BAVOLO-781265 format. One line per field, with one value per atom (N, C-alpha, C): residue in three letters; atom name; x, y, z. Coordinates in steps of 0.001 Angstrom, whole numbers, plus 500000, padded with zeros to 6 digits. Example, Ala and Ser with C-alpha at 12.3 -4.5 7.8 and 13.67 -1.06 7.14 Angstrom:
<nodes>
res <- (ALA;ALA;ALA;SER;SER;SER) .
atom <- (N;CA;C;N;CA;C) .
X <- (513190;512300;513200;512850;513670;512900) .
Y <- (494310;495500;496700;497750;498940;500030) .
Z <- (507800;507800;507800;507080;507140;507870) .
</nodes>
This chain:
<nodes>
res <- (MET;MET;MET;ARG;ARG;ARG;PHE;PHE;PHE;ARG;ARG;ARG;VAL;VAL;VAL;VAL;VAL;VAL;HIS;HIS;HIS;THR;THR;THR;THR;THR;THR;ARG;ARG;ARG;TYR;TYR;TYR;GLN;GLN;GLN;TYR;TYR;TYR;ASP;ASP;ASP;GLU;GLU;GLU;PRO;PRO;PRO;VAL;VAL;VAL;THR;THR;THR;GLN;GLN;GLN;GLY;GLY;GLY;HIS;HIS;HIS;ASN;ASN;ASN;GLU;GLU;GLU;ALA;ALA;ALA;HIS;HIS;HIS;LEU;LEU;LEU;ARG;ARG;ARG;ALA;ALA;ALA;ARG;ARG;ARG;ALA;ALA;ALA;ALA;ALA;ALA;PRO;PRO;PRO;ARG;ARG;ARG;GLN;GLN;GLN;THR;THR;THR;CYS;CYS;CYS;GLU;GLU;GLU;GLU;GLU;GLU;SER;SER;SER;ARG;ARG;ARG;LEU;LEU;LEU;ALA;ALA;ALA;ILE;ILE;ILE;GLU;GLU;GLU;PRO;PRO;PRO;ALA;ALA;ALA;PRO;PRO;PRO;ALA;ALA;ALA;ALA;ALA;ALA;SER;SER;SER;HIS;HIS;HIS;GLU;GLU;GLU;ARG;ARG;ARG;LEU;LEU;LEU;ASP;ASP;ASP;TYR;TYR;TYR;PHE;PHE;PHE;GLY;GLY;GLY;ASN;ASN;ASN;PRO;PRO;PRO;VAL;VAL;VAL;THR;THR;THR;TYR;TYR;TYR;PHE;PHE;PHE;ALA;ALA;ALA;LEU;LEU;LEU;GLN;GLN;GLN;GLU;GLU;GLU;PRO;PRO;PRO;HIS;HIS;HIS;LEU;LEU;LEU;SER;SER;SER;LEU;LEU;LEU;GLN;GLN;GLN;VAL;VAL;VAL;THR;THR;THR;ALA;ALA;ALA;THR;THR;THR;HIS;HIS;HIS;VAL;VAL;VAL;VAL;VAL;VAL;ARG;ARG;ARG;VAL;VAL;VAL;GLU;GLU;GLU;PRO;PRO;PRO;PRO;PRO;PRO;ALA;ALA;ALA;ALA;ALA;ALA;VAL;VAL;VAL;GLN;GLN;GLN;LEU;LEU;LEU;GLU;GLU;GLU;ALA;ALA;ALA;SER;SER;SER;PRO;PRO;PRO;ALA;ALA;ALA;TRP;TRP;TRP;ASP;ASP;ASP;ALA;ALA;ALA;LEU;LEU;LEU;ARG;ARG;ARG;ASP;ASP;ASP;ARG;ARG;ARG;LEU;LEU;LEU;VAL;VAL;VAL;ASP;ASP;ASP;ASP;ASP;ASP;VAL;VAL;VAL;SER;SER;SER;ALA;ALA;ALA;ALA;ALA;ALA;ALA;ALA;ALA;VAL;VAL;VAL;GLU;GLU;GLU;ALA;ALA;ALA;ARG;ARG;ARG;GLU;GLU;GLU;LEU;LEU;LEU;ARG;ARG;ARG;LEU;LEU;LEU;ASP;ASP;ASP;SER;SER;SER;PRO;PRO;PRO;LEU;LEU;LEU;VAL;VAL;VAL;ALA;ALA;ALA;LEU;LEU;LEU;GLN;GLN;GLN;PRO;PRO;PRO;ALA;ALA;ALA;LEU;LEU;LEU;ALA;ALA;ALA;GLU;GLU;GLU;TYR;TYR;TYR;ALA;ALA;ALA;ALA;ALA;ALA;PRO;PRO;PRO;SER;SER;SER;PHE;PHE;PHE;PRO;PRO;PRO;ARG;ARG;ARG;GLY;GLY;GLY;ARG;ARG;ARG;PRO;PRO;PRO;LEU;LEU;LEU;LEU;LEU;LEU;ASP;ASP;ASP;ALA;ALA;ALA;VAL;VAL;VAL;HIS;HIS;HIS;ASP;ASP;ASP;LEU;LEU;LEU;THR;THR;THR;ARG;ARG;ARG;ARG;ARG;ARG;ILE;ILE;ILE;HIS;HIS;HIS;ARG;ARG;ARG;GLU;GLU;GLU;PHE;PHE;PHE;VAL;VAL;VAL;TYR;TYR;TYR;GLU;GLU;GLU;PRO;PRO;PRO;ASN;ASN;ASN;PHE;PHE;PHE;THR;THR;THR;THR;THR;THR;VAL;VAL;VAL;ALA;ALA;ALA;THR;THR;THR;PRO;PRO;PRO;VAL;VAL;VAL;LEU;LEU;LEU;GLU;GLU;GLU;VAL;VAL;VAL;LEU;LEU;LEU;ALA;ALA;ALA;ASN;ASN;ASN;ARG;ARG;ARG;ARG;ARG;ARG;GLY;GLY;GLY;VAL;VAL;VAL;CYS;CYS;CYS;GLN;GLN;GLN;ASP;ASP;ASP;PHE;PHE;PHE;ALA;ALA;ALA;GLN;GLN;GLN;LEU;LEU;LEU;ALA;ALA;ALA;ILE;ILE;ILE;GLY;GLY;GLY;CYS;CYS;CYS;LEU;LEU;LEU;ARG;ARG;ARG;SER;SER;SER;LEU;LEU;LEU;GLY;GLY;GLY;LEU;LEU;LEU;PRO;PRO;PRO;ALA;ALA;ALA;ARG;ARG;ARG;TYR;TYR;TYR;VAL;VAL;VAL;SER;SER;SER;GLY;GLY;GLY;TYR;TYR;TYR;ILE;ILE;ILE;GLU;GLU;GLU;THR;THR;THR;ALA;ALA;ALA;PRO;PRO;PRO;PRO;PRO;PRO;PRO;PRO;PRO;GLY;GLY;GLY;GLN;GLN;GLN;ALA;ALA;ALA;PRO;PRO;PRO;VAL;VAL;VAL;ARG;ARG;ARG;GLY;GLY;GLY;ALA;ALA;ALA;GLU;GLU;GLU;ALA;ALA;ALA;SER;SER;SER;HIS;HIS;HIS;ALA;ALA;ALA;TRP;TRP;TRP;LEU;LEU;LEU;ALA;ALA;ALA;ALA;ALA;ALA;TRP;TRP;TRP;ASP;ASP;ASP;PRO;PRO;PRO;GLU;GLU;GLU;GLN;GLN;GLN;GLY;GLY;GLY;TRP;TRP;TRP;VAL;VAL;VAL;ASP;ASP;ASP;PHE;PHE;PHE;ASP;ASP;ASP;PRO;PRO;PRO;THR;THR;THR;ASN;ASN;ASN;ASP;ASP;ASP;GLN;GLN;GLN;ILE;ILE;ILE;VAL;VAL;VAL;GLY;GLY;GLY;SER;SER;SER;GLN;GLN;GLN;HIS;HIS;HIS;VAL;VAL;VAL;THR;THR;THR;ILE;ILE;ILE;ALA;ALA;ALA;TRP;TRP;TRP;GLY;GLY;GLY;ARG;ARG;ARG;ASP;ASP;ASP;TYR;TYR;TYR;ALA;ALA;ALA;ASP;ASP;ASP;VAL;VAL;VAL;THR;THR;THR;PRO;PRO;PRO;LEU;LEU;LEU;LYS;LYS;LYS;GLY;GLY;GLY;VAL;VAL;VAL;VAL;VAL;VAL;PHE;PHE;PHE;GLY;GLY;GLY;GLY;GLY;GLY;GLY;GLY;GLY;ALA;ALA;ALA;HIS;HIS;HIS;THR;THR;THR;LEU;LEU;LEU;ASP;ASP;ASP;VAL;VAL;VAL;ALA;ALA;ALA;VAL;VAL;VAL;GLU;GLU;GLU;MET;MET;MET;ARG;ARG;ARG;ARG;ARG;ARG;GLU;GLU;GLU;ASP;ASP;ASP;ALA;ALA;ALA;ALA;ALA;ALA) .
atom <- (N;CA;C;N;CA;C;N;CA;C;N;CA;C;N;CA;C;N;CA;C;N;CA;C;N;CA;C;N;CA;C;N;CA;C;N;CA;C;N;CA;C;N;CA;C;N;CA;C;N;CA;C;N;CA;C;N;CA;C;N;CA;C;N;CA;C;N;CA;C;N;CA;C;N;CA;C;N;CA;C;N;CA;C;N;CA;C;N;CA;C;N;CA;C;N;CA;C;N;CA;C;N;CA;C;N;CA;C;N;CA;C;N;CA;C;N;CA;C;N;CA;C;N;CA;C;N;CA;C;N;CA;C;N;CA;C;N;CA;C;N;CA;C;N;CA;C;N;CA;C;N;CA;C;N;CA;C;N;CA;C;N;CA;C;N;CA;C;N;CA;C;N;CA;C;N;CA;C;N;CA;C;N;CA;C;N;CA;C;N;CA;C;N;CA;C;N;CA;C;N;CA;C;N;CA;C;N;CA;C;N;CA;C;N;CA;C;N;CA;C;N;CA;C;N;CA;C;N;CA;C;N;CA;C;N;CA;C;N;CA;C;N;CA;C;N;CA;C;N;CA;C;N;CA;C;N;CA;C;N;CA;C;N;CA;C;N;CA;C;N;CA;C;N;CA;C;N;CA;C;N;CA;C;N;CA;C;N;CA;C;N;CA;C;N;CA;C;N;CA;C;N;CA;C;N;CA;C;N;CA;C;N;CA;C;N;CA;C;N;CA;C;N;CA;C;N;CA;C;N;CA;C;N;CA;C;N;CA;C;N;CA;C;N;CA;C;N;CA;C;N;CA;C;N;CA;C;N;CA;C;N;CA;C;N;CA;C;N;CA;C;N;CA;C;N;CA;C;N;CA;C;N;CA;C;N;CA;C;N;CA;C;N;CA;C;N;CA;C;N;CA;C;N;CA;C;N;CA;C;N;CA;C;N;CA;C;N;CA;C;N;CA;C;N;CA;C;N;CA;C;N;CA;C;N;CA;C;N;CA;C;N;CA;C;N;CA;C;N;CA;C;N;CA;C;N;CA;C;N;CA;C;N;CA;C;N;CA;C;N;CA;C;N;CA;C;N;CA;C;N;CA;C;N;CA;C;N;CA;C;N;CA;C;N;CA;C;N;CA;C;N;CA;C;N;CA;C;N;CA;C;N;CA;C;N;CA;C;N;CA;C;N;CA;C;N;CA;C;N;CA;C;N;CA;C;N;CA;C;N;CA;C;N;CA;C;N;CA;C;N;CA;C;N;CA;C;N;CA;C;N;CA;C;N;CA;C;N;CA;C;N;CA;C;N;CA;C;N;CA;C;N;CA;C;N;CA;C;N;CA;C;N;CA;C;N;CA;C;N;CA;C;N;CA;C;N;CA;C;N;CA;C;N;CA;C;N;CA;C;N;CA;C;N;CA;C;N;CA;C;N;CA;C;N;CA;C;N;CA;C;N;CA;C;N;CA;C;N;CA;C;N;CA;C;N;CA;C;N;CA;C;N;CA;C;N;CA;C;N;CA;C;N;CA;C;N;CA;C;N;CA;C;N;CA;C;N;CA;C;N;CA;C;N;CA;C;N;CA;C;N;CA;C;N;CA;C;N;CA;C;N;CA;C;N;CA;C;N;CA;C;N;CA;C;N;CA;C;N;CA;C;N;CA;C;N;CA;C;N;CA;C;N;CA;C;N;CA;C;N;CA;C;N;CA;C;N;CA;C;N;CA;C;N;CA;C;N;CA;C;N;CA;C;N;CA;C;N;CA;C;N;CA;C;N;CA;C;N;CA;C;N;CA;C;N;CA;C;N;CA;C;N;CA;C;N;CA;C;N;CA;C;N;CA;C;N;CA;C;N;CA;C;N;CA;C;N;CA;C;N;CA;C;N;CA;C;N;CA;C;N;CA;C;N;CA;C;N;CA;C;N;CA;C;N;CA;C;N;CA;C;N;CA;C;N;CA;C;N;CA;C;N;CA;C;N;CA;C;N;CA;C;N;CA;C;N;CA;C;N;CA;C;N;CA;C;N;CA;C;N;CA;C;N;CA;C;N;CA;C;N;CA;C;N;CA;C;N;CA;C;N;CA;C;N;CA;C;N;CA;C;N;CA;C;N;CA;C;N;CA;C;N;CA;C;N;CA;C;N;CA;C;N;CA;C;N;CA;C;N;CA;C;N;CA;C;N;CA;C;N;CA;C;N;CA;C;N;CA;C;N;CA;C;N;CA;C;N;CA;C;N;CA;C;N;CA;C;N;CA;C;N;CA;C;N;CA;C;N;CA;C;N;CA;C;N;CA;C;N;CA;C;N;CA;C) .
X <- (786046;786687;785629;786025;785121;785686;784845;785291;784465;785126;784435;784631;783525;783549;782946;783664;783146;783148;781974;781783;781193;781963;781546;781339;780180;779836;779526;780192;779976;779756;778630;778322;778520;779201;779367;778761;777819;777080;777542;777495;777848;776754;775523;774388;773530;772710;771909;770940;770864;769812;768639;767478;766310;765583;765596;764978;765762;765751;766385;765661;765434;764808;765784;766155;767262;766900;767576;767429;768822;769055;770395;770345;771236;771545;772879;772853;774088;774077;773084;773063;773254;774117;774473;773264;773118;772006;772380;771364;771609;772130;773132;773735;774366;774509;775185;776592;776945;778267;778493;777486;777687;776668;777169;776314;776573;775529;775667;775398;776432;776288;775866;776213;775843;775842;774834;774790;773924;774532;773788;774255;773372;773664;773635;774602;774596;774460;773419;773111;773183;773988;774135;773912;772974;772104;771065;770491;769519;768296;767808;766649;765359;764431;763110;762260;762535;761787;762686;762488;763224;762462;762664;762099;762887;762753;763474;762491;762975;762185;763139;762587;763337;762871;763829;763458;763107;762876;762447;763420;764718;765739;766076;765349;765606;766700;767116;768145;767528;768179;767693;767849;766828;766838;766410;767131;766789;766354;765138;764686;764827;765336;765350;765141;764504;764183;764787;765409;765947;765089;764575;763623;764043;765294;765860;767040;767288;768425;769741;770593;771891;772881;774156;775235;776047;775796;776525;775635;775945;775275;776343;776347;777290;776520;776765;776152;777279;777305;778334;777673;778040;777540;778623;778244;779182;778631;779460;779055;780063;779554;780392;779817;780637;780142;781107;780531;781329;781155;782268;782242;782868;782115;782620;783397;784432;785160;784228;784384;783508;783937;782979;783333;784066;784941;785686;784709;784863;784015;784508;783597;783945;783668;784660;784464;784097;784789;784582;783323;782773;781599;780293;780348;779124;778650;777367;776846;777393;777327;777722;776858;777501;776767;775623;775818;774770;773620;773927;772861;772030;772706;771981;771120;771654;770879;769591;769685;768506;767552;768112;767290;766462;766997;766304;764994;764855;763639;762412;762543;761392;761434;762527;762661;761741;760813;759857;760153;761314;761679;761831;761644;761708;763061;764143;765479;765685;765198;765372;764539;763317;762489;763156;763713;764426;765625;766377;767554;767150;766038;765626;765356;764884;764668;765957;767071;768350;769066;768303;768817;768359;767511;766860;767645;767293;767822;767517;768397;768163;768544;768270;768489;769875;770923;772288;772987;772337;772968;771964;772188;771321;772028;771250;771801;772310;773546;774176;774974;774867;775690;777184;777630;779061;779525;778649;779018;779088;778155;778223;779482;779854;781058;782312;782364;783525;783608;782460;782451;782778;782541;782579;783844;785066;786247;786263;785552;785497;784400;783513;782319;782194;783175;782963;781855;781199;780090;780541;779737;779991;780898;781474;782377;781562;782067;781353;781134;779934;779537;780531;780804;781620;783067;783556;784882;784917;783850;783777;783682;782859;782737;784073;784753;786061;787037;787030;787907;787542;786248;785814;786290;786108;786501;788014;788753;790215;790647;789965;790279;790000;788881;788580;789686;790131;791201;792478;792812;794046;793936;792791;792676;792153;791671;791120;791971;792056;792852;791944;792337;791603;792000;791066;791372;790233;790339;789312;789147;787922;787529;787481;787806;787688;786224;785441;784025;783197;781877;780922;779887;778948;777916;777023;777047;776195;776922;778199;778942;778383;777973;777411;778435;777943;778814;779599;778969;779676;780826;780701;781802;782959;782642;783686;784397;783630;784218;785132;784714;785509;786797;786743;787901;788810;788301;789100;789590;788728;789078;787841;788070;786951;787316;786269;786455;785604;785538;784902;783456;782717;781333;781255;782145;782146;782475;783480;783902;782822;782160;781062;779937;779556;778443;778815;780068;780524;780365;780836;780717;779250;778432;777000;776379;776717;776196;776629;777861;778343;777521;777298;776554;775111;774473;773068;772931;773904;773839;773995;774495;774563;773353;772427;771238;771396;772422;772707;772374;771908;771604;772869;772828;773947;773398;773913;773470;774650;774334;775307;775329;776522;776674;777480;776963;777630;778102;779292;779794;781147;781992;783318;784334;785598;786692;787714;788357;789260;790293;790410;791282;792741;793216;794615;794639;795238;795249;796152;795969;796858;798307;799269;800680;800990;801744;802136;801188;800004;799051;799111;798773;798854;797800;798096;797088;795846;794681;793423;793003;792168;791607;790143;789697;788302;788033;789084;788885;788654;788940;788841;787403;786477;785064;784244;782947;782149;782750;782703;783233;782067;782334;781277;781850;781025;781406;780126;780204;779030;778893;777699;777458;776794;777219;776630;775916;774894;774047;774307;774616;774776;773660;772852;771732;772151;773381;773850;774598;775466;776298;775696;774584;773938;774620;774461;775086;776558;777431;778885;779403;780121;780541;781968;782155;783453;783781;785032;785499;786495;786046;786975;788008;787688;788635;789901;789751;790891;791213;790576;790851;790688;789531;789284;787899;787792;786497;786264;785140;784916;784951;785726;785881;785665;786567;786381;786794;787360;787776;786665;785521;784439;783262;782641;781405;780327;779188;778087;777124;776772;775759;774421;774430;773172;773447;772371;772496;771221;771390;770265;770658;769952;770222;771476;771701;772882;773020;773953;774237;772997;772106;770938;770046;770037;769208;769772;771076;771719;772616;772305;773101;773256;774489;774659;773838;773835;773084;772624;771327;770779;769587;769231;768093;767869;766983;766611;766768;767422;767570;767015;766569;766096;767104;767712;768763;770113;771087;772417;773432;773028;774005;775004;776239;777299;777644;778229;778579;779838;780473;781584;781165;781746;781424;782709;782767;783903;783384;784032;783659;784906;784788;785915;785393;786129;785771;786995;786784;787833;787216;787843;787388;788564;788440;789546;789083;790011;789716;789675;788770;788724;788981;789292;789488;788194;788251;787043;786444;787241;786713;785782) .
Y <- (347115;347058;347261;347887;348142;347438;346613;345817;346141;346066;346047;344662;344024;342684;342757;342197;342088;340615;340081;338658;338579;338035;337971;336518;336238;334911;335051;334232;334340;332964;332824;331629;331959;331054;331183;329939;330124;329012;328732;327464;327088;327454;327450;327790;328821;329582;330608;330029;330699;330437;331329;330729;331522;332125;331416;331932;331428;332210;331772;332349;331509;331947;331621;332621;332477;333023;332449;332905;333066;334197;334502;334852;334216;334647;335379;336599;337338;338739;339037;340327;340092;340885;340688;340912;340050;340132;340943;341315;341874;340765;341079;340078;340788;340089;340693;341172;342341;342941;343336;343258;343533;344558;345639;346659;346709;346513;346529;347948;348612;349968;349982;348929;348825;347354;346933;345567;345591;345418;345542;344504;344203;343260;343983;343645;344083;342830;342756;341560;341899;341133;341325;339985;339937;341018;341409;342580;343078;342170;341828;340936;341626;340799;341321;341570;340822;340985;340603;341254;340894;341387;340707;341201;340645;341321;340964;340440;339530;339036;338560;338250;337593;336151;335219;333818;333493;332222;331777;332200;332244;332566;334059;334866;336302;336739;335853;336200;336925;337971;338595;337636;337537;336689;337537;337390;338100;337092;337275;336496;337371;336773;337525;336580;337111;336327;336986;336165;336613;335995;336825;336343;336640;337053;337268;336319;335832;334920;335559;334752;335264;334112;334432;333449;333504;334496;334590;335261;334995;335646;336027;337284;337737;338437;337981;338590;339062;340354;340933;341507;340951;341448;342304;343504;344418;344777;344611;344887;345829;346733;347485;347204;346566;346050;346457;346911;347234;346101;345559;344441;344892;344743;345111;343939;344219;343126;342336;341022;340216;340260;340016;339781;338447;338326;337076;335941;334836;333673;332937;332658;331967;330474;329764;328352;327541;327785;326988;327389;328572;329053;328519;327860;327328;326102;325780;324626;323312;322288;320958;320575;320030;319770;318794;317759;316755;317305;318202;318842;319756;320481;321341;320516;319434;318541;318109;317697;317230;318386;319534;320707;321158;321020;321494;320757;319579;318797;319539;320228;320858;322380;322980;324440;325060;325929;326525;328006;328475;329860;330017;331246;331490;331088;331409;331082;329577;328852;327398;326731;327225;326662;326866;328057;328314;327384;327213;326341;324893;324465;323068;322672;323606;323319;322889;323379;323125;321912;321042;319724;318634;318982;317987;317731;316638;316381;317568;317808;318813;318198;318876;318241;317642;318288;317823;317269;317337;316865;316009;314703;313779;313284;313051;312475;311063;310788;309507;309011;307708;307177;307390;307305;307481;308893;309878;311250;311427;310835;310877;310183;309094;308361;309203;309914;310766;311900;312437;313557;313135;311879;311417;311794;311684;312038;313488;314362;315772;316044;315052;315289;314286;314214;313403;314023;313232;313726;314880;315923;317049;318123;317909;318932;320150;321363;322557;322527;322878;322769;323435;324724;325458;324953;324505;323909;322630;321845;320615;320919;321910;322272;322777;323586;324095;322950;321971;320815;320044;319857;319151;319875;321175;321904;321917;321921;321851;320479;319427;318093;318013;318576;318571;319296;320423;321172;320347;319601;318803;317556;316914;315570;315531;316660;316690;317591;317209;317952;318895;320154;321126;320909;320428;320070;320500;321680;322122;321136;321018;320163;318674;318288;316880;316502;317468;317247;318196;317950;318859;319245;320112;320525;319355;318264;317113;315996;316166;315092;314851;313614;313345;313556;313938;314185;312930;311760;310532;310245;310667;310497;311427;312628;313547;312948;312368;311739;310590;309792;308628;309034;310084;310466;311482;312117;313104;314232;314621;315690;316519;317779;318615;320076;320916;322363;322894;324211;324810;324358;324263;323806;322404;321527;320148;320099;320857;320817;321412;322473;323048;322043;321389;320439;319185;318790;317672;317992;319163;319550;319679;320235;320363;318981;318050;316688;316032;316287;315731;316269;317577;318169;317674;317691;317254;315772;314974;313542;313290;314286;314213;314876;315382;316033;317513;318142;319554;320378;321609;322457;323027;323182;323799;324375;325515;326111;326374;326418;326645;328139;328690;330119;330303;331141;331446;332894;333132;334497;334581;335434;335654;335790;335566;335798;336683;337526;338525;337887;338423;337844;337844;338979;339101;339256;338319;338421;339558;340022;341050;340565;341492;341104;340200;339146;338228;337086;337121;336033;335090;333825;332814;333075;332693;332812;332021;332531;331856;330991;329997;329139;329513;329432;329716;331149;331968;333375;333610;332603;332808;332724;332281;332174;332378;332087;332145;331216;331658;330860;330313;329328;328744;328286;328360;327875;327466;327212;326775;327593;327539;328178;327186;327195;326375;327303;326775;327616;327382;328483;328518;329421;328961;329783;331104;331215;332472;333339;332747;333513;333596;332909;332962;332055;332381;331605;331997;331021;331247;330539;331293;330790;330232;329080;328410;328138;328381;328167;327009;325770;324635;324664;325280;325341;326082;327130;327956;327869;326917;326706;328004;328642;329921;329947;330664;331165;332434;332502;333582;334935;335848;337175;338255;339232;340414;340216;339039;338811;338216;337914;337255;338210;338118;338831;337791;337937;336989;337429;336497;336751;336126;334865;334169;332990;332500;331253;330438;329130;328211;326846;325800;324444;323865;324134;323658;324471;324056;324814;324998;324010;324084;325273;325706;326843;328174;328244;329547;329536;328679;328611;330009;330449;331818;332130;331209;331450;330110;329988;328763;329125;328211;328505;327452;327784;326916;327708;327099;327755;326855;327465;326757;326991;325885;326005;326080;326610;326840;325770;324486;323420;323362;323002;322978;324404;324521;325848;325786;326926;327078;328075;327902;328765;329305;330605;331259;332093;331931;332683;333356;334613;335343;336202;336209;337015;337796;339072;339877;340631;340486;341157;341909;343224;344089;345059;345432;346448;347817;348665;350051;350919;352174;353117;353213;352868;352855;354256;355300;356661;356990) .
Z <- (153700;152386;151307;150226;149111;147884;147260;146121;144880;143745;142452;141852;141497;140917;139518;138549;137185;136808;136526;136211;134811;133879;132477;132062;131515;130989;129511;128680;127232;126617;125934;125151;123671;122958;121511;120870;119948;119361;117935;117539;116171;115182;115644;114796;115527;114793;115461;116490;117615;118599;118231;118070;117663;118854;119995;121213;122424;123472;124715;125911;126914;128163;129294;130064;131005;132382;133387;134765;135357;136002;136523;138003;138776;140139;140059;139605;139340;139955;140793;141468;142966;143563;144969;145873;146876;147807;149048;149809;151128;152033;152836;153721;154904;156033;157172;156781;157241;157006;155554;154715;153284;152803;152202;151624;150126;149348;147891;147393;146901;146393;144928;144208;142798;142419;141650;141137;139892;138742;137495;136488;135549;134474;133139;132292;130887;130039;129211;128433;126956;126207;124761;124050;123090;122618;123665;123477;124445;124472;125653;125742;125308;124818;124447;125681;126743;127991;129150;130288;131498;132709;133834;135083;136256;137398;138610;139661;140498;141615;142706;143872;144932;145023;145180;145311;146767;147055;148384;149474;149148;150142;150184;149403;149392;148449;147535;146567;145367;144847;143615;142429;141611;140422;139237;138115;136886;135834;135306;134148;132910;131818;130558;129379;128331;127138;125911;125068;123778;122683;121780;120785;119357;119190;117857;117666;116425;116205;116656;117303;117749;117806;117590;117612;118898;119718;120989;122022;123279;124403;125406;125798;126822;127936;129158;130339;131252;131514;132377;133627;134774;136058;136691;137099;137752;139122;140140;141513;142164;142969;143908;145290;146133;147414;148521;149622;150811;151814;152304;153250;154564;155646;156971;157573;158367;159031;159947;159977;160834;162291;163173;164569;164658;165630;165798;166096;165371;165592;166836;167738;168986;168804;168299;167991;169223;170320;171524;172285;171961;172689;172115;170975;170369;171148;171050;171803;171268;172093;171634;170438;169403;168160;168357;169184;169366;170203;171154;171923;171023;170139;169205;168264;167771;166890;167576;168834;169559;169868;170167;170494;169297;168095;166902;166654;167213;166989;167506;168644;169293;169298;168861;168896;167839;168259;167325;167075;167495;167179;165675;165182;163741;163166;163884;163388;163304;164311;164317;163231;163012;161945;160586;160369;159115;158982;160064;160018;159778;160379;160262;158813;158005;156582;155889;156405;155757;156340;156992;157407;156436;155477;154631;153348;152663;151324;150411;149455;148419;147080;145970;144666;144454;144969;144714;145953;147112;148352;149116;149105;149832;151093;152132;153362;153073;153513;153215;154420;154763;155859;155627;154362;154077;154425;154285;154625;156137;156853;158314;158820;158160;158555;158324;157177;156917;157952;158324;159272;160694;161041;162432;163206;162640;163435;163926;163225;163631;164649;164871;165683;166835;167720;168923;169777;170554;171374;172271;172297;173176;172610;171436;170884;170444;170704;170246;168733;168312;166911;165961;166169;165207;165203;166340;166399;165555;165633;164842;163352;162975;161559;161027;161826;161413;161166;162050;161877;160608;160356;159141;157891;157822;156617;156448;157534;157434;156917;157344;156828;155331;154889;153451;152691;153233;152568;152465;153513;153528;152654;152671;152110;150678;150152;148808;147915;146649;145664;144891;144842;144024;142570;141759;140374;139449;138841;137900;136754;136303;135169;135508;136739;137100;137329;137814;138058;137204;137178;136555;137598;137214;138165;138558;137775;138059;138803;139114;139793;141189;141520;142846;143958;145129;146272;146649;146576;146936;145976;144728;143777;144134;144561;145034;146239;147164;148348;147955;146991;146591;145895;145058;144246;144933;146004;146748;145840;144888;143956;143644;143262;142873;142929;142974;143053;144202;144322;145492;145668;144572;144651;145258;144822;145327;146811;147231;148626;149538;149065;149850;150005;148915;148977;149766;149714;150530;152012;152426;153834;154246;153375;153657;153842;152954;153083;154375;154789;156063;157235;157273;158383;158398;157253;157216;157562;157175;157491;158987;159722;161185;161842;161029;161573;161826;161220;161441;160203;160364;159206;158580;157262;156533;155242;154850;153591;152661;151387;150308;150016;149890;149628;148348;147457;146189;146223;145708;145685;145013;145541;144967;146100;145736;146668;145969;146735;146170;145240;144032;143010;143443;143919;144351;145863;146601;148063;148523;149759;150295;150311;150277;150306;151485;151213;152263;152496;151859;152020;150824;151059;150004;148933;147667;146610;146973;146541;146845;145666;145969;144941;144734;143475;143175;142783;142621;142301;140818;139977;138531;138027;138864;138497;139759;139701;140918;141963;143203;144301;145111;145971;146789;148115;149145;150462;151202;152482;153230;154499;155089;156377;157310;158571;159625;160606;161264;162126;163601;164286;165729;166267;167231;167687;168313;168785;169383;168377;167579;166644;165251;165025;163720;162711;161442;160374;160261;160355;160289;159048;158202;156897;156954;156295;156217;154752;154378;153001;153014;152771;152822;151709;150584;149475;149872;150674;151069;152558;153263;154676;155461;155297;155955;156597;157698;158139;157330;156671;155701;156397;155774;156340;155304;155299;154465;153012;152675;151282;150422;151021;150304;150088;148918;148608;148335;149002;148866;147770;146896;145879;146267;146669;146951;147869;148528;149281;149133;149356;149223;149753;149250;149729;149095;147808;147097;145814;144956;143734;142862;142833;141966;142308;143564;143968;143511;143286;143064;141826;140854;139626;139038;138737;138242;136995;136023;134790;134238;134005;133426;132554;131640;130786;129729;128810;127697;126413;125420;124116;123031;121954;120772;119654;119165;118165;118828;118121;118673;118363;118299;118070;119209;118885;119891;120325;121515;121988;122837;123019;123955;125028;126209;127340;127935;128113;128764;129928;131085;132272;132834;133169;133763;134908;136015;137180;137630;137912;138543;139720;140877;142091;142666;142684;143121;144183;145071;146068;145420;145949;145556;146782;146533;147632;148424;149708;150524;150668;150421;150519;149379) .
</nodes>
């Protein structure tokens, strides 16, 4: 499938901003099954300086500086991405989760070392006994890892209410667990915290989901802005992505922008401004299929 994604972020300030320094994770990365044909940013007003780099996880990052007074900032990211259909995930063929947990202690392969980094605390997701306790019904001893993760994400989908504006980017995971409410970012980080609290690696994935589902399929949640989900690691099948917000194993409807430990690693747009006073923020995302030819 070939998608065009347009992601527009607009800040409107009450007073002039005299300077602004910003960092954006808004360009699509290389990923399995995903070919980025176009990924560009349009920034208004035009920045005085900008440069591109790759972060620790291989995600494209754009730095830009504004050095003239301005009352608004608009950043429009446009992507054209081709997504290949995934191979069927073999939930029952994955290793027992507890055996994998124990194996990771001594496994020195490059893939295992990379995965082991993602078992640790991160800025927004700390290991917690309460998270291990919530995950426990999905993880009886000997259950295949991916089957257990699938069950956990399905439980989150059933037991939590999708409620925009109930949380913020700073809402702790334990508060999300207590209130049983949140958005895609919260549900992804909750599942990640559950896996890590059991000693398993998990990573946070930022991207988009198709705005209008195919005929006959249920409407999706999280399509109006950046979307988020998680990935669990199987030594044979690699990183397998799960979308608890929409109760899906991630397939051809998702486009990946970046991945890391949690939202703090892949924030779409963040920075420091001088001046500005109060501000309003508007975000709009549209992801549509294009003719694959």
